[in-house]
C-alpha positions in Angstrom: 74.9 -30.5 -45.3 73.7 -28.0 -42.7 73.0 -28.6 -39.1 69.5 -29.6 -37.9 68.1 -27.4 -35.2 64.6 -27.5 -33.8 62.5 -24.5 -34.7 61.9 -23.5 -31.0 65.7 -23.3 -30.4 66.2 -21.6 -33.8 63.7 -18.9 -32.9 65.5 -18.3 -29.6 69.0 -18.3 -31.1 68.1 -16.1 -34.1 66.1 -13.5 -32.3 68.3 -13.7 -29.2 71.5 -13.0 -31.1 69.7 -10.2 -33.0 68.8 -8.4 -29.8 72.2 -9.0 -28.2 74.0 -7.4 -31.2 71.6 -4.5 -31.4 72.1 -3.8 -27.7 75.8 -3.8 -28.4 75.0 -0.8 -30.6 75.6 -2.3 -34.1 73.5 -0.9 -36.9 70.3 -2.9 -37.7 70.9 -3.2 -41.4 74.2 -5.0 -41.0 73.2 -7.1 -38.0 70.1 -8.6 -39.7 71.9 -9.2 -43.0 75.1 -10.5 -41.4 73.3 -12.8 -39.0 71.1 -14.1 -41.9 74.2 -15.0 -43.9 75.8 -16.7 -40.9 72.6 -18.8 -40.2 72.2 -19.6 -43.8 75.7 -21.0 -43.8 75.2 -23.0 -40.6 71.8 -24.3 -41.4 71.9 -24.7 -45.1 74.5 -25.7 -47.7 76.1 -23.7 -50.6 72.7 -23.7 -52.4 70.9 -22.2 -49.5 72.9 -19.0 -50.1 70.8 -18.5 -53.2 68.1 -17.1 -50.9 70.2 -13.9 -50.7 69.9 -12.7 -54.3 66.4 -14.2 -54.7 65.1 -12.1 -51.8 67.0 -8.9 -52.6 66.4 -8.8 -56.3 62.6 -8.3 -56.2 63.2 -5.3 -53.8 65.8 -3.8 -56.1 63.4 -3.9 -59.1 60.3 -2.9 -57.1 58.8 0.1 -58.8 56.7 1.2 -55.8 59.8 1.7 -53.6 61.2 4.4 -55.9 58.6 6.7 -54.2 60.7 6.7 -51.1 63.8 8.7 -52.2 61.4 11.1 -54.1 59.3 11.9 -51.0 62.4 12.2 -48.8 63.9 14.6 -51.4 60.7 16.7 -51.5 60.7 17.0 -47.7 64.4 17.9 -47.6 63.9 20.6 -50.2 61.0 22.1 -48.4 62.9 22.0 -45.1 66.0 23.6 -46.6 63.8 26.4 -48.1 62.7 27.4 -44.6 59.1 26.5 -45.3 58.6 24.8 -41.9 59.7 27.9 -40.0 57.4 30.1 -42.0 54.5 27.7 -41.5 54.9 27.5 -37.7 55.1 31.3 -37.6 51.9 31.7 -39.5 49.8 29.2 -37.5 51.4 30.5 -34.3 50.3 34.0 -35.0 46.8 33.0 -36.1 46.2 30.8 -33.0 48.3 32.7 -30.5 45.3 34.4 -28.8 43.7 31.1 -27.8 44.6 29.4 -24.4 47.0 26.6 -25.2 47.1 28.0 -28.8 50.8 27.5 -29.3 50.6 23.9 -28.3 47.6 23.5 -30.7 49.6 25.4 -33.4 52.5 23.0 -32.9 50.2 20.0 -33.5 48.5 21.6 -36.5 51.8 22.6 -38.0 53.1 19.0 -37.4 50.0 17.6 -39.1 50.6 19.7 -42.2 54.3 18.9 -41.9 53.5 15.2 -41.8 51.7 15.6 -45.2 55.0 17.0 -46.6 57.5 14.8 -44.7 57.2 11.0 -44.6 59.9 10.7 -42.0 59.6 11.3 -38.2 62.9 12.6 -37.0 62.7 15.8 -39.2 59.4 16.9 -37.7 60.3 16.3 -34.1 63.7 18.0 -34.4 62.5 20.9 -36.4 59.6 21.6 -34.1 61.8 21.1 -31.1 64.1 23.9 -32.4 61.4 26.3 -33.5 58.3 25.7 -31.2 59.9 24.6 -27.9 61.8 27.9 -27.2 58.7 29.9 -28.3 56.5 28.0 -25.9 58.9 28.1 -23.0 59.4 31.8 -23.5 55.7 32.3 -23.1 55.8 30.3 -19.8 54.1 27.2 -21.1 54.1 24.1 -19.0 57.2 22.2 -20.3 55.4 18.9 -20.3 52.5 20.1 -22.5 55.0 21.9 -24.8 57.2 18.8 -25.2 54.4 16.3 -25.4 52.6 18.2 -28.2 55.9 18.4 -30.2 56.6 14.7 -29.9 53.0 13.6 -30.4 52.6 15.9 -33.4 55.9 14.7 -34.8 54.9 11.1 -34.8 51.9 11.8 -37.1 54.4 11.6 -40.0 54.2 7.8 -39.8 50.5 7.8 -40.3 49.5 10.7 -42.5 50.4 10.2 -46.2 52.9 10.3 -47.8 54.3 8.0 -45.1 57.5 6.1 -46.0 56.5 3.4 -43.7 53.1 2.9 -45.5 55.0 2.5 -48.8 57.2 -0.2 -47.3 54.3 -2.0 -45.6 52.3 -2.0 -48.9 55.3 -3.6 -50.7 55.8 -6.2 -48.1 52.1 -7.1 -47.6 51.4 -6.8 -51.3 48.8 -4.1 -50.7 47.9 -1.1 -52.8 49.9 2.0 -51.6 47.1 4.4 -52.6 44.5 2.5 -50.6 46.8 2.4 -47.5 47.4 6.1 -47.8 43.7 6.9 -48.0 42.9 4.4 -45.1 45.4 6.2 -42.9 43.9 9.7 -43.4 41.0 9.6 -41.0 42.9 7.8 -38.2 45.7 10.4 -38.6 43.3 13.4 -38.4 41.4 11.7 -35.6 44.6 11.4 -33.5 45.7 14.9 -34.4 42.3 16.2 -33.2 42.5 14.2 -30.0 45.9 15.7 -29.2 44.5 19.3 -29.8 41.4 18.5 -27.8 43.5 17.2 -24.9 45.8 20.3 -24.9 43.0 22.7 -25.2 40.9 21.2 -22.4 43.9 21.1 -20.0 44.7 24.7 -20.8 41.1 25.9 -20.4 40.8 24.2 -17.0 44.1 25.6 -15.9 45.2 28.6 -18.0 48.6 28.7 -16.3 49.6 25.6 -18.3 49.3 27.4 -21.7 48.6 31.1 -21.4 47.4 33.0 -24.5 49.9 35.5 -26.0 49.5 39.1 -24.7 47.1 41.3 -26.7 49.8 43.7 -27.9 51.5 40.7 -29.8 48.4 39.6 -31.5 47.7 40.6 -35.2 44.7 41.9 -37.0 42.6 39.7 -39.3 43.8 41.4 -42.4 47.4 40.5 -41.4 46.3 37.0 -40.8 45.0 36.7 -44.3 48.3 38.1 -45.7 50.3 35.6 -43.6 48.2 32.6 -44.8 48.9 33.8 -48.4 52.6 33.3 -47.7 51.9 29.6 -47.1 49.9 29.2 -50.4 52.7 27.6 -52.4 53.7 24.7 -50.1 50.1 23.9 -49.1 49.1 23.9 -52.8 51.9 21.4 -53.4 50.7 19.1 -50.7 47.1 19.3 -51.9 48.2 18.6 -55.4 50.4 15.6 -54.5 47.8 14.0 -52.2 45.0 14.9 -54.6 46.6 13.1 -57.5 47.1 10.0 -55.4 43.5 10.0 -53.9 41.7 10.7 -57.2 43.8 7.9 -58.8 45.0 10.1 -61.6 48.6 9.0 -60.9 50.4 6.3 -58.8 52.1 7.3 -55.6 55.5 7.1 -57.5 54.3 9.5 -60.2 52.8 11.8 -57.5 56.2 11.8 -55.7 57.9 12.8 -58.9 55.5 15.7 -59.4 56.0 16.6 -55.7 59.8 16.7 -56.1 59.5 19.0 -59.1 57.0 21.1 -57.2 59.4 21.4 -54.3 62.0 23.1 -56.6 59.3 25.6 -57.7 58.3 26.3 -54.1 61.9 26.8 -53.1 62.3 29.2 -56.1 59.2 31.2 -55.0 60.7 31.5 -51.5 64.1 32.6 -53.1 65.9 29.6 -51.7 66.7 27.7 -54.8 70.5 27.7 -55.0 73.2 25.1 -55.3 73.9 24.5 -51.5 70.2 23.9 -50.9 70.0 21.3 -53.7 73.2 19.6 -52.7 72.2 19.4 -49.0 68.8 18.0 -49.9 70.5 15.4 -52.2 72.8 14.3 -49.4 70.0 14.0 -46.9 68.0 11.9 -49.4 71.0 9.6 -50.1 71.6 8.9 -46.4 68.0 8.3 -45.5 67.2 6.2 -48.6 70.4 4.1 -48.2 69.6 3.4 -44.6 66.0 2.3 -45.4 67.0 0.1 -48.3 70.0 -1.6 -46.5 67.7 -2.5 -43.6 65.2 -3.9 -46.1 67.9 -6.0 -47.7 69.2 -7.4 -44.4 65.8 -8.0 -42.7 64.2 -9.6 -45.7 66.9 -12.3 -45.9 66.7 -12.8 -42.1 62.9 -13.3 -42.2 63.1 -15.3 -45.5 65.4 -17.8 -43.8 63.2 -18.0 -40.7 60.1 -18.7 -42.8 62.0 -21.2 -44.9 63.0 -23.1 -41.7 59.3 -23.3 -40.7 59.2 -20.2 -38.5 55.8 -19.1 -40.0 54.1 -22.3 -39.0 55.8 -22.2 -35.6 54.5 -18.7 -34.8 51.1 -19.6 -36.1 50.9 -22.8 -33.9 52.3 -20.9 -30.9 49.6 -18.2 -31.2 46.9 -20.9 -31.7 48.2 -22.7 -28.6 47.6 -19.7 -26.4 43.9 -20.5 -26.8 43.1 -16.8 -27.5 40.4 -16.1 -30.1 41.1 -14.0 -33.2 40.8 -10.7 -31.1 43.2 -12.1 -28.5 45.7 -12.9 -31.2 45.4 -9.5 -32.7 45.9 -7.8 -29.3 48.9 -10.0 -28.6 50.4 -9.0 -31.9 49.8 -5.3 -31.1 51.5 -5.7 -27.7 54.4 -7.5 -29.4 54.8 -4.6 -31.8 54.9 -2.1 -29.0 57.5 -4.1 -27.1 59.6 -4.4 -30.2 59.2 -0.7 -30.8 61.1 -0.1 -27.6 64.2 -1.7 -29.0 64.1 -1.8 -32.8 63.6 0.9 -35.4 60.4 1.0 -37.5 61.7 -0.4 -40.8 63.2 -3.3 -38.9 60.0 -4.1 -37.0 58.0 -4.0 -40.2 60.3 -6.4 -42.1 60.6 -8.8 -39.2 56.9 -8.9 -38.2 54.7 -8.1 -41.1 55.7 -11.0 -43.4 54.9 -13.3 -40.4 51.8 -11.5 -39.1 49.9 -10.8 -42.3 49.5 -14.4 -43.4 48.3 -15.3 -39.8 45.7 -12.4 -39.9 44.6 -13.6 -43.4 44.2 -17.2 -42.1 41.9 -15.9 -39.3 39.7 -14.4 -41.9 37.8 -11.1 -42.2 34.6 -12.5 -40.7 36.4 -13.1 -37.4 36.9 -9.4 -37.0 33.4 -8.4 -38.2 34.7 -7.1 -41.6 32.3 -7.6 -44.5 34.9 -7.5 -47.2 37.9 -9.9 -47.1 40.0 -7.4 -49.1 39.7 -4.8 -46.3 41.5 -7.1 -43.9 45.1 -6.4 -44.9 44.3 -2.7 -45.3 42.8 -2.6 -41.8 45.7 -4.4 -40.2 48.1 -2.2 -42.1 46.6 1.0 -40.6 46.5 -0.6 -37.2 50.2 -1.4 -37.6 50.9 2.2 -38.5 49.1 3.6 -35.5 51.0 1.1 -33.4 54.3 2.2 -34.8 53.5 5.8 -33.7 53.2 4.4 -30.1 56.7 2.8 -30.4 58.1 6.3 -31.1 56.7 7.7 -27.9 57.1 4.7 -25.6 59.8 5.1 -23.0 62.6 3.9 -22.5 63.8 3.8 -26.1 61.2 5.7 -28.1 63.0 7.6 -30.9 60.9 10.8 -30.5 62.0 11.1 -26.9 65.7 11.1 -28.0 65.2 13.3 -31.0 63.7 15.9 -28.6 66.4 15.3 -26.0 68.9 16.4 -28.6 67.3 19.8 -29.1 65.7 20.5 -25.7 67.4 22.9 -23.2 69.8 21.1 -20.8 67.9 22.1 -17.6 65.0 19.8 -18.6 65.7 16.3 -17.2 65.1 13.2 -19.3 62.4 12.0 -16.8 60.3 15.1 -17.7 60.5 14.2 -21.4 59.3 10.6 -20.5 56.5 12.0 -18.4 55.4 14.5 -21.0 55.0 11.6 -23.5 52.7 9.5 -21.3 49.3 11.3 -21.7 49.8 11.4 -25.5 50.7 7.7 -25.4 47.4 7.0 -23.7 45.6 8.9 -26.4 47.4 6.8 -29.0 46.2 3.6 -27.2 42.7 5.0 -27.2 43.0 5.8 -31.0 44.3 2.2 -31.6 41.4 0.7 -29.7 38.8 2.8 -31.6 40.4 1.7 -34.9 40.2 -1.9 -33.8 36.6 -1.7 -32.6 35.3 0.4 -35.5 37.1 -0.7 -38.6 34.9 1.7 -40.6 37.2 4.5 -39.4 39.8 3.0 -41.7 37.8 1.3 -44.4 35.1 4.0 -45.1 37.3 6.5 -47.1 39.0 3.9 -49.4 35.6 2.4 -50.1 34.3 5.8 -51.0 37.2 6.6 -53.3 37.7 3.2 -54.9 34.1 2.0 -54.6 
């Protein structure tokens, strides 16, 4: 028979040991899974170990999750085919004559990129390699240059097809298509806020982001020709998202079409060869394996915690704070941001969402001024996605900061990278507050599409 431990102590021991091992630099997937098996053994008996296959098997057979490797592969193919360089080049030449135009171009390119790539690292690193030198060469303020790359890069979490949205939908038993559509307006709103911020700063003080000199600008006819170059990849994105939004196909089928389309786009750009395909396959294998292993580990960890009464404990603890529904929601958001400083996004999702979503459901839609109870999980899901963007930018451990550190010139100190993220972090907080106060920003489009 297992040992009896009070839930308060168990919470402390489980999450304390999790943090300690992560700080020792061990990979999240094996820490959560390993710890879960140790605690199962200590707390339960031989039968309790059955929780391992019973939690993992539904994930292994989940049809929705097969969209993940497909979207990652589509992104990897487009990246290998040099589409991203071309795209920045086009937008950069079209917008170069505007003050702060290159920073705006970076954000627009990142927004389009987010619609191709469901993963963050790729966007920040690629933009850091292409856009940062271009902006520094033109004497842009390094903070504006770096901030716009990181903020633009994090849009990949929000704008569909986001890998995180797929996992959230599976864990919270929410429709992937609805979540994708709900995230569109908040994603574009944030993108617009970043561009607005950069443009206003550069108009007030043109030294921060000078326009490119007249002799480097191009005629309108050339601009049209350049945009034509981008027709294939942009058509692909429009087709894939269009299929999902109109409900013609499920996200998984759309991902399959997108993957096939990526081959065609690579062929049009004369980049379809064996090394390209092999590298894209390797990237996909590594990224998918990481995501799936973390899901296996974390789902057992949380499963055990809920089984031991953790769900009830968290619910009672939140109720005991005496905060109303809004207070609890804000507390959850703060918790997510704090966790975002230490854990990676898949881990946070699998540790928090299974515990948070039932609590939000218990509070009820009426408590947050939502008319339709079905909108509640969708609304919370998009808030969660906006929140995860913040965790990527928040010092000291935000991933985007370190992705950029890896490709930024050595003479730029880490403190500057931190400082450059702060104004954009403030804009994300503003975006989150707007989405909380006006749920229609999230729910209006899904209602329009799905009625």
